[in-house]
N, C-alpha and C positions, 0 to 999 in steps of 0.2 A: 240305570235305576228309572221307575218309570214315577212319573209326578201325577197323581191322581188326586182326587179327594173323597172320603170314604164316606157312607152314609145308610144307616144303620134301619135294617126295618122289621115287623116285631111279626108273628104270626107266618103266615105264609109266605113264599119265596119271593124276590125282591122284584118278577117280574110279575106277579100279581099286584102293583106297586104300579106300573107301567101308566097310564093314564093320572096316576096323581104327581106324577116326575116330568111331565110332557104332554100337553095336550091333544086330543085322538086328533085335530083338524088340523093342527101339524103336519102331525107326523103320516096322514093323508097325504097332506102337498107335499110334501117330501117325497112321500112313497112315488107320485105320479110323475114330479121336474128330476129326480134319479134315475126313473127307467126310464122318461124319454132319451135324457143325455147318455145314457146304456147304448144306443141303440144307434145314436144318429154319426156319423162318419166325420163331421163338421168342427174343426178344434175348435176354432174360436165361438160359435154356437153351444157347446158345452161348456166353456167356460165363462159363457156370459149366462146360462141356466144357472148355473155352482156361484155365482157372484150375486146375481138381481135373485133370484128365489129363495135361496139356501144359507146364502150369507158367507161363502168360504173363499177367503182372503183367498187367490190363485196370481201367479206373477205374469206379467205378458212372455206370451211367447212358452207357456208350460204347455205339456202336452197332455190329456189324458188319454188313455188307448180304451179300444169298445171294450163295454163290460164291467168297467172300473164302479167298484159297489162302493161309495162313500153313508156315513154313518146314518140312517136314515132319523133318528132322530137328535143327536146336535151335530150336526154339519157342519155351523157355525164356529164348533173348536178345532175346524180343519184351517192350516192356512201352510199354503205352498207355496216355494218362490218365485223364482223367474228363471225361464229357459231349462224347465226340469219333467222328467219323462213317468209319468205312471204307467205303468206295463198291465198287457192285459188279463183282465180278472184278476185284480189287483184289490184286496178291502181295506180298509183304513176306516178301521171303530174309533168313539169318542167318547162312548158307555160300555159300562158290561156288566149285566144283572148278574150277580151270585143269588147262593140260598140266602144267609143274612145281610145283605148290603146290596149294596147298588155302587160304581165307582164312575165317576165324569175324569174326562183329561184329555188337553186341551193335545191335539199331533200337532209338528212343526216340524216341517222338508223345508229344509234351504233352498240356496240356489243350487240350478244345475247340475240334480240329484237327477242320477239312476233308479226307476225302483223295478225289475226284473218281473215275469210276466208269476201269476198268481200267488201272489207276495201279501200275508195279512199281519197290517200294523196296529198294532193295540195304542190304548188309551195311556196320553200322558208322556207317550213316547216324540223325542224331540232327534231328529237325523241332519246331521249338519251340511254347510256347503261343498258340493264334489264330489257326496257318501254317493259308493256304488252296492247296491243291496241286490243283491241271486236270485234269480227267478226262485219261487216256491219257499220263502224266509218268511218262518213267522218272526216277525221282531219284534222283539218280548222287551228291551232296552235300549237306552238312545246311543244313537251313532257320531262317534266325533267327525268329525265334520273329515273328508278325506281321503277315509274308511273304504277299504271294500271286507262288507259282512255277507255272511251266508247263511243255509243248511236250516236245519231244526233239529235241536235247540239255535240260532244263528251264534258263529262265534266270527270273530275276527280273521278275513283270511290274509289281505293284505292290510299295515298300518298306513297314514298318512306316507309316511319315511320310504315307507316298501314302496308306496307306490309311485312317489318321484320318484326314485331311484331304477324300476323300472322302463317306466316313459322315457328315462333319457336314454336307458342302455344299446348299446349295439346291436339289434337284430340278427346278428349275426353268430355272436354271441352265444 
């Protein structure tokens, strides 16, 4: 289940209310910072840009691959733990604008999490410590710690217990 706060709107769809929900200059600044970070190959610089200018909470030794796209309107709602890897071209959203409402939700990614390339993470999702998300996954609900998930729609491939069994199994079996 996702944890989001819903905000109903009247008349036009919620995207027409964008600058009532977030200031234009904040979005403009965030756009510039995110674009710089998307293309820089320097991992430390990316983390510094995200922490300093966007308010993203980024743990030590976390790596954002090339072309990762953070939420442009509410990046401060994103937290990534230590020593995690966010794969190429992943999108992390903390908002969604719908027809009759918009929703905001924190995204919390734990420690030592692996997010595969081309993954989309929706608002209000928590991904537990040590989880693995396969490439191309739509993360539409929270992922328990140590679990391996993938697909669209996302499903559990291995539970934490099954992952532990696989790690201790004899590779020749």
